[in-house]
N, C-alpha and C positions, 0 to 999 in steps of 0.2 A: 335585868341590869345590862345585858348585852344590847338591848334595844336602845337604851340610852347611850351606850357607847357608840353604836352606829349613828344615831342622831347627832352626837357630838362630832364625829368624823365628817360626816357629809354636810352638816348645816353651821357648825361653829368654826371648825377648822379653816374652811375656804376664806371667809371673811377676815379671820385673824391672819391668814397667810398673805392675803392682799394688803392689809394694813402694815404688816411687817416689811413687805416688799416696797410699800410707798414710803416708809420711813427710811429704808436704805437708799432708795433713789433720791429722795429729797435731801438726805444728809450728804451723800456723795456725788450724786449726778446732777445734770442740768445746771453746771456752774458756769464755766468760761469757754467760750468758743475761742480756740487758738487764733491769734492775730486780730481779734475783734475787740480788744480791750483797750480802754483809754484811761490814763492815769491822772489826767488833768481835771477830772470831774470832782465837784464838791456837792454834797447833798446836806439839806437842813430839814429835819423832820418837823412837820407842822402839826400832825395829830397821828395817834396810833390807836388801833382797835385790837383787843385780844381775841384770838381765835381759840376755839375749842381744842383740848389736847388730843382728841381723836377726830381726824378729818379724812376724807377720801383722798384728798391731794397730798396731804402731808404726813399721813400715817399717825404714829404715836408720838406726837410732839406738840408742846404748847408753843405758840408763836404769835407774833404781832404783824398786822398789816398796817403800814404807815404811809401817809401822804408826805411826799418829800419833794421839796423844791431843789432841782438840780441845775447848776450853773457850770459853765466851762470857762476857766480863767476870768471869773468875775463877770461873765456875760449875762444876758437876760436868763432868768430862772425858767425852768420847764417843769411842770408838776408830773411826777412820776410815782409809782407805787412800789414799795419795798415789802418783801415777804420774808420775815423770819429773822433778819439780821439786826434790824433796829428795834428798839424798845422805848417806852415812855421816857426813860432817863436821857435819851438822845434828843428829845425835842428841843429845838432852838440851838443846838450845838452843831457846827459844821463837821462833817464826817467825809473822809475821802471815799469815793465810790467808783464803780466800774459799771459797764453795761454788757449785756449779752444778747445774743440773737438779733443782730443788726439794730443794736441800740434800743431794743424794746424792753428788756428786763433789766432791772436795777439790782446789782449785787455789791456786797461789801468788797472794798479793794483788797482785803486780806484773803478773799476767796480765790484771788489769781494765783495763790501758792498751791492750791489743791490740785489733784490729778483727776480730772473728770474721766480719763480713760478707765480708771478703776471701777467706776459705778457700774457699767454693764456686766463686768465679771462678778462683782459682789451681788448684783441683782440675780444673775443666773444662778450662782451659788445658793442664794436664799430660796429661790423657787424650787431648786433641785432638792434641797434639804427639806423643805416644807413637803414636797410630794413623797419623799422617802419616809418622812415621819408619818404622814398619813397612811402610807402603805404598811408600815410596821404596825400601826394601830389596828388597821383592818386585819392584818395577819393575826395578831394577838386576839381579835375578837371572833375569828372564824372557828367553826366546829372542829375542823380537823386538828387544831393545835391547842384546843382547851384541854386542860387536865381532866383525865377521866375520874369519875367517882369510884373510889375503892368499894368492892362489894364484900360482904362478910362471907366466910367459908360456907356457911349453911345456905345462903342465897346462891352461890356458885354450884353447889351440889344439887340443889333443887332444880336449877336451870338445866343442868346436864341431865338429870333424871327425866324432865319433860321432853327434851330433845330425843332421847332413847325411846321414850314411850311413843312419840310421833313417828319415829322411824319404823317401829314395831308394827303399828297400825297400817302402814302402807303396804 
């Protein structure tokens, strides 16, 4: 049983920790670069594709990748890709959007209200918590801290008798 515990700690816990950290990062981080947002953009989703609920980049989160035509003040549209904030219900409807990372990534306009500085602290807290949890599991699985099996009175007396006999032979 201890062997299964060690396998779990070394081979299951790290991927779960990574996916948990990815979930925290995609939910809180990588949102808005201060001073780089534009509020005059309007996006119209053209098609959406559902992503699996467990991904390496998104963690534990079901989401959609949509192709969006983005225009500024009714100007010519530019095709961009949205990740996570648009759904098939938004297809054909104008939605206010913003951009990040020098106008490369498309985000919801409501994401400008989030605090991206919280993301690194939450990510560090998640990683530290996960490492502590793994350490506690390893500590619980170690020999030194496993509960000792109780011996009956007769076994203890027999063991003591054998030790006396061994000492007497020397």
